[in-house]
C-alpha positions in Angstrom: 80.9 41.1 -12.7 81.1 41.3 -9.0 80.4 38.4 -6.7 79.3 38.7 -3.1 79.5 35.5 -1.2 78.0 34.4 2.1 78.3 30.9 3.6 75.5 29.4 5.6 76.1 25.8 6.5 76.8 23.8 3.3 75.5 26.5 1.0 77.1 29.5 -0.5 74.7 32.4 -1.2 76.1 34.3 -4.1 74.9 37.7 -5.2 76.0 38.5 -8.9 76.2 42.3 -9.6 76.8 43.0 -13.3 78.3 46.2 -14.8 74.8 47.6 -15.1 74.3 47.0 -11.3 71.7 44.4 -12.0 71.6 41.8 -9.3 70.9 38.0 -9.5 71.1 35.3 -6.8 72.6 31.8 -6.9 72.5 29.2 -4.1 75.6 26.9 -4.6 76.6 23.7 -2.5 80.0 24.3 -0.8 82.7 22.7 -2.9 80.9 23.4 -6.1 81.9 26.9 -6.5 84.6 26.2 -9.1 82.2 24.3 -11.4 79.8 27.3 -11.7 79.5 28.5 -15.3 79.4 32.1 -16.4 76.5 33.4 -18.5 77.0 31.6 -21.9 75.9 31.9 -25.4 76.1 29.1 -28.0 76.3 30.2 -31.7 73.0 29.8 -33.4 72.5 28.1 -36.6 70.6 29.9 -39.2 66.8 29.2 -39.2 66.9 27.3 -35.9 63.3 27.6 -34.5 64.6 26.9 -31.0 67.2 29.5 -31.1 65.7 31.9 -28.7 65.2 29.2 -26.1 68.1 26.9 -26.1 71.3 28.8 -27.0 71.9 31.3 -24.3 71.7 31.7 -20.5 71.7 35.2 -19.0 72.1 36.4 -15.5 68.5 37.0 -14.5 67.3 39.4 -11.8 66.9 39.4 -8.0 63.1 40.5 -8.1 60.3 40.4 -10.6 57.8 43.3 -10.4 55.0 44.3 -12.7 53.2 47.7 -12.4 49.6 48.0 -13.7 50.6 51.0 -16.1 53.4 49.1 -17.7 53.0 46.8 -20.8 53.2 43.2 -20.4 56.0 41.4 -22.2 54.2 38.1 -22.7 50.4 38.8 -22.6 48.5 35.8 -21.2 51.6 34.0 -20.2 53.5 35.7 -17.4 54.2 39.1 -15.8 57.7 38.0 -15.2 60.6 39.8 -16.9 58.7 43.0 -17.0 60.2 46.0 -18.6 60.9 47.4 -15.2 62.8 44.4 -13.8 66.2 45.5 -15.5 65.7 49.1 -14.3 66.3 48.2 -10.6 69.9 48.7 -9.7 71.9 47.8 -6.7 72.1 50.4 -3.9 73.2 48.6 -0.8 73.5 45.4 1.0 73.5 44.9 4.8 73.7 41.9 7.0 71.4 41.7 10.2 72.1 39.1 12.9 69.6 38.4 15.6 69.7 35.5 18.0 69.7 32.3 15.8 69.1 33.9 12.4 70.9 36.0 9.9 69.2 38.1 7.2 70.9 39.6 4.1 69.0 42.8 3.1 69.7 43.9 -0.6 68.2 47.2 -1.7 67.5 47.9 -5.2 66.1 51.2 -6.8 65.4 52.7 -10.1 65.3 56.3 -11.5 61.4 56.5 -11.3 61.5 56.3 -7.5 60.5 52.6 -7.2 62.6 50.1 -5.1 62.7 46.7 -3.7 64.1 45.3 -0.4 65.1 41.6 -0.8 65.5 39.8 2.5 67.0 36.4 2.5 67.0 34.9 6.1 69.0 31.8 7.3 67.9 30.2 10.5 71.0 28.5 12.2 71.0 24.8 11.7 68.4 24.6 9.0 69.1 23.5 5.4 66.8 26.2 3.7 66.3 29.8 3.5 63.3 32.2 4.0 63.0 35.0 1.2 60.7 37.9 1.1 60.5 40.9 -1.1 59.2 44.3 -0.1 58.1 47.0 -2.7 59.2 50.6 -2.1 57.4 53.5 -3.7 59.2 56.8 -3.4 57.8 58.2 -6.6 55.5 60.6 -5.0 52.5 59.1 -6.9 50.2 56.1 -6.2 51.0 53.0 -8.2 49.1 49.8 -8.6 51.3 46.7 -8.0 50.1 43.8 -10.2 53.0 41.4 -9.2 55.8 41.1 -6.9 57.8 37.9 -6.6 58.8 36.6 -3.2 61.7 35.0 -4.8 63.1 34.4 -8.4 64.0 31.0 -9.5 66.6 31.8 -12.2 69.8 29.9 -13.2 68.5 26.4 -12.8 71.6 25.0 -14.5 74.5 27.0 -12.9 76.9 24.1 -13.6 75.9 23.3 -17.1 77.0 24.7 -20.6 73.6 23.9 -21.9 70.0 24.0 -20.6 70.7 20.4 -19.2 67.4 18.8 -20.1 66.2 16.0 -17.8 69.0 16.7 -15.3 67.3 18.6 -12.7 64.4 17.7 -10.3 62.3 20.0 -8.1 61.7 18.7 -4.5 58.6 19.9 -2.9 56.7 19.0 0.2 53.1 19.5 -0.1 50.9 21.3 2.5 47.1 21.3 3.1 44.7 18.7 4.4 45.8 15.0 3.6 48.8 16.3 1.7 50.8 17.5 4.6 54.5 16.5 3.9 53.8 14.6 0.8 57.0 14.5 -1.1 57.0 15.2 -4.9 60.0 15.1 -7.0 59.0 15.9 -10.7 61.6 17.0 -13.4 61.9 20.7 -14.2 60.3 19.9 -17.6 57.3 18.2 -16.0 56.6 21.5 -14.2 57.0 23.5 -17.3 60.0 25.4 -16.0 62.4 24.9 -18.8 63.0 27.7 -21.1 
């Protein structure tokens, strides 16, 4: 597995490119790089009803896309992890610098003529990132796009050898009338984001 690292302030932006040219993204605090775990799998006991959910961690993908003509993996639940996601392969990565911001542009393409441009932007001095995804259609035919992720939140436990229940919290600041700036800090489990 290849690792492409970029440092912005106190964060390492790490792109993981596996042998199949699948790309995933991790954001790692500076100084924690050596504590990061590789994808893992714990042997599954026979007849364990939780086996599919608690015994492995896989790399993930940089973008999630669903096209209307493709089947849905989990009907009624999500369009995430579509059959097309793993078909997008790494093609190129460039860095654009402009005044007070730096953008990493990662281009993915598949054999059907579809592609994605993932843009991660760091504004100098800020402690966060702006991420956007652009869908590219070079198939020669019209296509209906059902879902395109602006970012993918994979690898919630990059420093753990298990799913680390009740360890991680999701910090968010609300927007909208009378909620502007209201801080919420629920656990990952409270948001239903655990496996």
